[in-house]
Structure formats: C-alpha cells, structure tokens
N, C-alpha and C positions, 0 to 999 in steps of 0.2 A: 426725704420727703415720705407721709406717713399715710398710709390709705386707712382710713374709721374704716372699721368693724362697723356691721349694723347695730352693735351694742353700743360701741362710743358715740356712732352719730344720733342713733336714740337719746343718751345720755345727755347729747349736745344740744338737741331739741326741748329737751327738759328743763335744763338752766335757763335757755333764752323763752321756756314758755316762761318761767318766773321771771326772769326781768318784764316781760310784756306784762305779766299781772300786777307788778309792781310801778309799773309804767301808766297803766291805766290807771288803778288807786290814785296816783296824784292829777292824773286826769280829772278823775269823774269829783273829786275834792275839791279842787277848786277849779271847774267848772271850764275846763279847756276841752277842747273838740280835735279829734282826730281821728285817722283812717290807718287802719293796718292797709297795706298795700304790694304792690310786687308778687311775689310768691305766696307771701304770708296770706294777703287777699285769694289768692289761685286756689293755696291750699285750702283756705274757710269752704271754700264754694263748691271743688270737686274733691275734695278730700276729708271734710269736714274739721280737718289741722294741719297739719305738717304735710306736705306733700314728702313722701314719702323718701325722695332723697333730698329732699332740703336741704340747706343747715347754716342757714340766717333767717332773719327773722326782721321785717319794714313795717314800720308807718313813716305816714307824711301828716304836716299838716300846713295851713296859710300859716305863714311865718310870723301875724300877729299872735299865733296863737302857740309857737312854737319860744316865742318871746316870753310868753307867760311862763311855761312849763321851764324853763332856763333859770329865769328870777324865784320860780320855790324849791327849783330842783334839790339846791343844796341841803334846806333845812327840812324836808320832806326824807332825803335818802339817809338811811344807815350807814353811815362810814364805814362800819365792818364788814357791811355786805357787797356793800354798791359803790358805782361814783362815774361819774359823767365826764365826757370831753369834746369840747369843739375846738375849733380854729384860734379862739380869745382865751381860753384857760390853759390849754394844756402847750407847752413850746413842742415846737416842730410838728405840729399836727398839719396834717396837708390833706384833709379832706373838709368840703364843701357844707356839710351836714353832723350831727352829733351823735357821737354812742355813748349809751349806758352798758357800764360791761359790771360782770359780779368779779367780787372780789377773791384771792386765793384762787384763780384760776389762771391759765395759760390756753389763749389759741392763737397762733402763730400762721398768719397765711405766706403761700408761697412770695418770696421777694419783697418782703415787708420785715423781715425778722431785725433787721438795720435801724428800722425806726425807733425815734428816741425817746419812746415814752410806753406805760407801759400799757401790755396789749393781753386784759382777759378777753373773756366770753363777750358777746355782744349783741346787743340791737342795733340796728341805724333807725334814727330818725330824721327823717329828709324834710327841712322847710321849702313849700311852695310858693314861691314869687312872681310879681306879674310879668305878663309878656305884653310890649305895645299894642294895640289894635291895628296901627296901619301896616301895611305890607312894608313897606321901606325901615320902618322902626323895628320891624318884628326881624327882619334879615341882619341889620346893625346890632340887634342886643343878642340875636344868635351866634353871631361872631361873636362878641364880646365874650360868650360865655363858653365859647369852644376855647377862646387865647386863654382865660383864667383856668378852665378846666384842664388843658396840658400845663400851663403854671404849676398849678397843685399837684396832677400827675406826676410830673418831672423826678419828685423825688422816690417813685417807687418805679415808673417808666428806666429811670437809666439802670436797673436791672433788670427789668421784668421782661422788656421787647424782646422779642427771637433775633432780633435786626440790629446788626453790630453798628451801622450807620445812627440806628434811631435810636441805640443807647448811648451813642454820644452827643447827639443831638440833643436829648434829654438831659446828659450831665451839665450839658453846657447852659443849658437852660436852667435849672435848678440851681445851681453856683451863679448866675446873673439876678435870679429874683431869688435867693435866698431870705434877704432880708425883707422885700418887697411884695412878698408872694400876699400874706395878709390882709397887706393894703390896697392889692391890687383886686382882692377878691371882698372887699367892704366897700369897694368906691361902686361894682356890679350890682351888689346889694342896693345901695342907696339909687341907686338907679332902676330899679325894680321895686319900687315900693308904691306904685299906683295904687288904691286899691278897687278902681274903678275897673280897671282892664275886664276882658271877657274871658280871659288864660291867663292859666299858670303856670308854673312849672316849677322844678329842681333844678337851679343854676348850672350848677356843676355835671347834669349828667345830660345827653342826648334828648333830644326831644323824639317823642312816641312817634311810631309810625307811620300814623297818620295823622295830620292836622298841623299846629304850632301849638302845640300846649295843649293843656287838659282845661275842660271848661270849669270855670270858677264856683258858679251853681252850682258845681256836685261837692263840693264841700262849704257849701252855707248850709246845709240840711243833715245831719248825721241820721245811724240807726246802729241799732244791736247786729251783733252777728258772734253765733258760735265758734271758739277754736278751741278745738282738744275738750279742755274739761272746764274752759275761760269763758266770759261772755265779756270779747269789747267792742269795738267801735271803728263804724266804719262808714262813706260819704254814702247818701241814700242814692246815689245813680251808682251805683259799683259794676251794676252790670255792663252799663257804657261803659262804665273804666275800662275793665274786664275785655271786653270788644274791639276795643282801641288799640289797648296794648298786646292782646291777644291772638284775635281773630276769634276761630272758633275753641275758646277757651277751657272747655269739656272734653276735650281730644288729648288723650294721653301722647304726649312725643314719644319717638323710635326707643329704643333702650339705649343705645351709644350715647344720645343725647341726656340719658339719666346720672350725670353727673355732680359729683360734689367739688368744690375749690381744691385746688392742692395744698396740703396742711402740713407744716414743720416741724411744729409741735403743740401739743394740748395735754393739757392737765385740769379733772376736775373737779370742783369742790367736794368734800367728804360727805357731805348728805345728799348729792344727787349720783 
C-alpha cells in the first residue's frame, strides 16, 4: 500500500485537471452539457479547485448528453494521450459509468489491481437516468438499482469486503453473473429512460440522503464555474445540489475524515 505524499497528491490532481480540461473541450465543441459533481463541485465552491485531500474528479450528465459524448470521444481524443472506458467497450469493466484516463500512467486503488483492463489516472463520468415519479415505481426501481450495483461491485467486493462471509457471497454472485452482468445493467438503463420524470439519479450509486434522486430541472440549465485555472460547467442549481448532498457544505470535515483512497501503485506522465 502507498501513502501518497503531498507532492504526489498534487501531481495526481494536476493530471486529473488535464483530463477535466480535455473533457470540457470536447463537450463545448459538440454542445454537450455536463456538470462537475461530487467532491469536484464541492471543491470548486469551497476551495476554488480541488479539495486539498481529494484524489479523484467527477462529472455528471443526463444520459442523452452522455451518449453524445461517447459517440464523439473516439474521434476527438488523442489516442497517444487519452482513452475512454465503459461497460460496452472495455472487457471486464464493472462500473455503471465511464472513465476518461490518461495514457502512460498507472493508478491502482486497493482491491482493484486484479481488474483485467488498463488502469491509468482517471476522471469519472456519471450518466443520470430517470427515476419513476410514483412511490411504488421508485421503490421497485431503487431495488433494481441496488441489485445491479451489487452484481457489478461483486468483481471488487469479493476481495474488498472486510467480512469473510460477504467476500464469499460476492464471489458466488460474481461467478453466477460473470456473463450476464452487462445485460442486467443495460436492462436497467432501458427501464430508466423516461425523459419526463421529475428526478434523475446515477443508477449504480445510492440515492442522495434526502429525497429520491436529483431534480431533473437542475440538469436543464448550466453555468460556468471556476476550478483551479479552468472554466468548467455545472448545473445552474448547484447550490441546491450541494445542500442536498452535503448539508452545510462550507463546513470543513474533521481532520480524521480528510483521507485519500488507499493506493497500490501510481505512476505519472513525464510532463506532469
């Protein structure tokens, strides 16, 4: 296990910033709307850039915008510097969202070194899908999301879970669904495609602590936001989003919670 030094963490952030800029370039060229999200959005508002201890970067977009990006990324990305991964194009990939990665780098998180694909420094790209408006529909949909999330996670959970019983359960689930995991995910996406619902969510992540998803209207208007030395996009309702996700988002967490993810190996490009 590697404990990143302050210098290594900053180099990691600078590579991720490069990825964010490249992603933003493509999206603006093709009129694709997205929002920085999660700790990346929180960092932009509270710190003017990366949260000092944050080691990842996240964007989200409605499924229709995500599909636009996927359609153009191969022709836009310099294959000598970048590559895009998702569940359709990357054998063994078990995440319900895409990753844009930097070539000639390595970023192996704990318990993921066995995954059978190239793992460079990355940014996460989360599609937002529809949540049924009815209470019963939302409950059934949420349960389906939970099941698919566990199926996909089983590839990592069979090594990562701290409980031996759960590691065994995840191992059984992984082998039972090894050939069908992608099909389960696509069925869930197809059942989450109503463009008129009030709320949206990331299908393979838990819903936010409040409510039953994020308001779709937040993702229908966008604004620019400063992040480090870049100008990126975020949803116009980003302050509401931050309140839902983090409550008092301007308050710093206790020092003991300011942690990076456990890292097995990391290698940087020569130019960063």
